[in-house]
N, C-alpha and C positions, 0 to 999 in steps of 0.2 A: 654217409654211412660215416658211420665212426674207424678211424683210422686205429690200428693198434699200436700206436707211440704215447711216448712218455716224456712229458715238455718240461722240463728245468725253466722257470719266467726268470729271469731279473730285474729288479724295476724298485726304480723311489720310492713307489704309495702303488698302494693297491685300490684305495677307493678316494683319494684327496681329488682324482683326476679319471673322468668318465673313460681318456682314451687308452689309458693302461686296466681298470677294471672289468668299466662293459668288455674290453676286448678281450680277457680272458676267462669272462661267462660265454662268451660268446663260444669261445673257440673250445673251451670243456664241451659242447656237444658235439665235436670229433674227434678229440683224444681219448687217450685211456684214462691217463690223470696229467694232474699239470702242480707240482709245486712251484710256491713263488717265493723266491730269497730277496727280503728287504733290509736294508741297515734302518738301525735310527741311532741319532746321537742322542745323548740322554741330554744335552743341553739346550733339548729344541722344550722337553715340561716346564721351564722358566719363560718360557714366550710369553704366555699366555697375564704374566706375574710384571712384566716390562710392558708401560706405555706408551710406547713409543711408534708408529703406522710402521717401520718395517719390522715388528715382531709382529703385528697381522697377519704378515707370510709366514713367519718361520714357523708360526701355531700350526700351521697347517702340516706340521709334520713329526706333531706330538703325537704317542703311540695311538690316541685314541683316533687322529684322523686318518695316520696311514693306510689302517685297515680298515675301519668302518663298522660299523655293525650292523648294517644289509648280510641276511645270509646269502652261504657264498653256494655253488652246486658241492655237490658231493664227491665230486672227483677233483676240487680244487684244494689246497692245503697252504695256506698263506704260513711262513718261518717266519719271525722279526728276531733280527739276532742286534744288540744292542752294544754300542758304545762310545766311548769319548774322542772329539776331535774340537779344535778350536778355529782353524782355516774353514771357512765355508766351501762345498765341497766341489763349486767349479774352476776353484783356485787355489783345491789342496793336490799339491801333483803326489805327495806320498800316499793319498788315501786311497787309490788304486791295489796298490801292494798291501795295504794295510787290512782292504777289504776281501782281498782274496787270499789273504792267509785264513783271516777269517771263516768265510765261506767254505772253503777247502777243507778245511779240520770241521765245522760244523759237518757236509755233508757225507764225511768219514765218520762219523763218530755215528749218526742216525739214518746209517744205509740206504741214504736217497738214491732212487736209479728213474737213470733218463739215457734218451734215446738223441736229445737235442734241447739248445742250451737257445734261449729268446730272451734277448737283454733291450731293454726299452731304455733309449736314451747314450749317447754312444760314451759321456763319462759322470762316474767312472764306471756304471755298471757297465757299458762297452767293454772295456779293460779287463774286467772281472770275467764274463763271461767268457772269452776269449781263452783267459788266462788258465780258467776249469776246463775249455776245452780242450784243451792242450794237454794237459795232465790226466783226463778222463777219456780222453780218446775218442769225443763227440762231437758234432760240427756246431758250432756257432752264431747264430743269428745277430745283426746286432738293425733292430730299428730309430735311425737317426730324426729324430723331431726337432730338434733346435730352427729356430725360425733363418729366414734365409740371409741375412745381413750375418750373423754369427759365422753360417756354414761356408761362406763364402771368404769370410777372415776365417777358420779353422784351417779351412779346403790350402790357405796360402802355402806350398812348399819350402818356401824359404823364410817361414816362419820357425826357429827353432824352439821358440817358445810351445810351438803345441804339438811338438814331438811326440808327446804321448795320445793324442788324439791322431796323427797319423799313423801308429802302428793300431792301433783298434782299425783304424781305417782298413790299413793292409794285410791283416792279418786277419782278421774273419773270414769264416769260408763264404758268406753274400750280409747286403749290407738292403736294407728296406727304406726306402728313401717316403717320407710323407706328401710329396709335389715331384713333377716332373723337371723344374726347372732345378734342381739338387743335383738332378742324376748324374751328369756330364762333371759338376765338379766331383765328386764323388767318385766319378771310373778315373782319374787321375792316381786312383790308390789301389783299385780293388776293379776287375772285369765283371763281376755277381753282384750288380746291384738292380735291384727292382723295384718300380713304384708302387706303392697300395697308398689311398687318401688315408685320411680321420676319415670317422662317421659317427652313427650317434645312435641313442636307444632309445628307439619311439615308448619304450614303454617310462622310459626315466621322465620325457616330458611327452604327455600324450597331449594329443589336440581337444583344446576345452575353446565350446563357441566363445567370440569371445565378448558378446555380452555378458555370460556369465563372468569372465575370469573380472574385467573392470567393475564389476559388481565385486567381487570378492576382492577387488584391492583401494573400492573406493573412489575409482575415477571414473571423471566426467565421461557421459554414452556422447555428450554434443562436442570433445576436442577429436583433432589429430596426434596421434599420442606416437615417439617415437622411440624406442629403447634399444642402449646399447647396453656391451656388458664386458670390464674385463681389468685385469690391475690398472691400477692409479699407475703406470712408470712411464717414462718417456717414449718407450720403444710403442708404446699404445695409441696415442695419438690426439688425446680426449682435450687437448688445447686446440688443437686444428676442430673438431667439435663445434668447441665452445665456441669460438671463434667464428664456426661456419651460419650457428644459431643466431647470433649476434645480428646475422644480414639477412637470417631466414624470420627473423622476428620484424623484420622492418617492412617487410611483404606480407605476411600473416599473419596475426595474433592466436587462431586459432588449435597454433601447435601445442606439445609438452612432447617436454623430450627428459627420460628420464634414465640416469648413467650409473649400471650398480657395479660394486666391487669397490677392493680397499687399495690404500698403498700409497706410497711416501709425497705423491701430489696431491694429495686430496686439500690440503688447507693451500695450496700455493692454488688452483682447481679454482676453488670456491672463493679465495679472493676474483681470480680472474672473474668466474660469472656477475660478483657482485659491482665490478667495476666496469662491465659493459650494461650494467643494468637490468639482469634478463633473467633474476632469480625467483620468477612469478614463471619464467617459462622452463628453468633448465633445473632440476636437483640431478643433486647427488646420494643414493643413498644404501650407501653402505655393500657390505656384503649382502649377501641375497642368496638364501638356504634354498637346496630343490623344490620345498614343498611349496615358495612361493614362487620361484623362477620358472616353472610352467605355467605361471596366471601372468605373468609379467610379458612371455613369449608370446601367446597367446591376446593378451590387451591392444599388445602393439597394433599399427598400422606398419609400419617393418620395421625391421635391423639396421642400425649402425654401427660399422667398425672400423676409425678412421687410421687402423696401426700403419706403423711406416716400415714392417717388417713381420713377417707372419713363415710358419715352415705349414700348416695349412690345417688353420683356426678349428677346432673342435666346436664350437660354437656357431662357427656359418653353416654345419651341416643339423645342429637341434633345433637351430630360427628356419632354417627350409623345413625339414621334416614337420613343423606345426603349420607347412603353408604360410611363411614370414618368407615377402622378400626382403632381400639381402642393398645394403648402398651402402659403401666405402671405397675402402686403394685398392688399386691392381697392383698389391705385391704376395711373395709367396705362390703357395696353391690355390687363390683365392678365385684368380680370372681364368685356372683349367678347370674351377664348379662354374663360376658363375659366366657360361659362355653364351646364354642371349638376355637382351633385355625383358625376357618373359620372365626371369627367375632376380634379375635385380640389375643395380645400376653403377659403375666403380670410373673412378676417378684416381690421376696421383696421389702419393701420399704427399702433403704437407703441406699443401691445398686447399684453405678455408671456402677460397671464394667459387673453384669449383663442385666441392662438395656442398656447399650451400645452395647452388644449381640442383646439384643431384637430387635435394632432397626435396627443392620445389618440384620440381616432375616427377619426383617418384608419390610427393602429396596429389596431383592432380593425374597422376596416373590411375588405370584401373585394373588392377592385380587379377589373374586368374590362378586361385590360392590353393583353391583345389588341383591344378595344374602345376603348382614348387611341391604342392607336398608328394606325387606321386612321380616328378621326378627326382623329390629329395631319396625316393626308397632302395637306391640302388646302394646307397649311403651309413643302409643300418649295417650296423657292428657283424647281424647275418652273415651278410651277403661279403661283408669285406672279409671275415674272419678265411672265407670259401678260399680265397687268393692266399693268402697267409700259411693255411694248413699244404695248398698248392707246392708254397715254395721249399717248406719244411722236407715236402716228399722227394722235389727235386734235386735238393741240398744231399738226400740221405741217400737219393740212388733208385727209389723205391719208380716200378712200373704205375 
């Protein structure tokens, strides 16, 4: 049932990451209209011309990538406001007020009307949402997406350097956390904290028969294939996966591990692979676009995520959504989703020996991929957004 609701979303991007754009698209089915305000830094347009690994990440924040080219629902309008600053968002204490003033002026000039504000990411988007909410007399809801280890640090009430974040946590009319592990931390600041996990779009990564997917990618049919995906940064723990693969290859030589993603550790990880002598078994793919990602997900025998910390990784739900078993670390919201060995196997972070054992167990196990797909259906964005709209109604005092 569609609600007579107009929503203003403050987000860092629309299409660069599915946990924003896909959720907004799904929400549009249940509300009257959504305006999305995104800020853009002019300096991001230089990123494609700078041949350093870090700038492959910055490139995702160019105008083209922030909004994307995919068709948008008719009742969704994306507004991009460009500005210039030199300190990155997360460390830029002045960015919140800079964007608040810019967004406030834009809202008045364009006569945007809304009943509630929803911010994705607590800084600076959450700060802007809270300030706008107070100015325009509407409630502000903030979804806190950050990884668990960062949230624990941000929620330390004794750290004055995070007072601007504490202001957001205290002042929002409601906070949404993507895992249950973070609820108690946020309740130190605000009693109105809700758990809503991330989800996935089954149309974005549809099920494809394994044989067809492997043929499309030119992969051998007689090998066991492991797939992993994420930014090549320390927090994602790929060096532990590579170490684990060194142990796995000692036990069996019919396994190939493919790691998708870009990042500052690419050359270091490639050197690690070479030093272990497993370059024939472990491959770094670089950036994997969506049109290829659907084939990689379906071509694999299982998905591995060796992260040191997470909030609730979207890629986990995407893997389960195509029936792919999950092997990874019990961090953030992961153990809240992998609740049975029928869906995956977990181990502690930074433990390559345990990870190798779980990979070997997964290689031997007969997985019921249809059962995994059925389990994942509860996490489609369409189901997740129903919970979000209920929170809107509760905050607004609707019956």
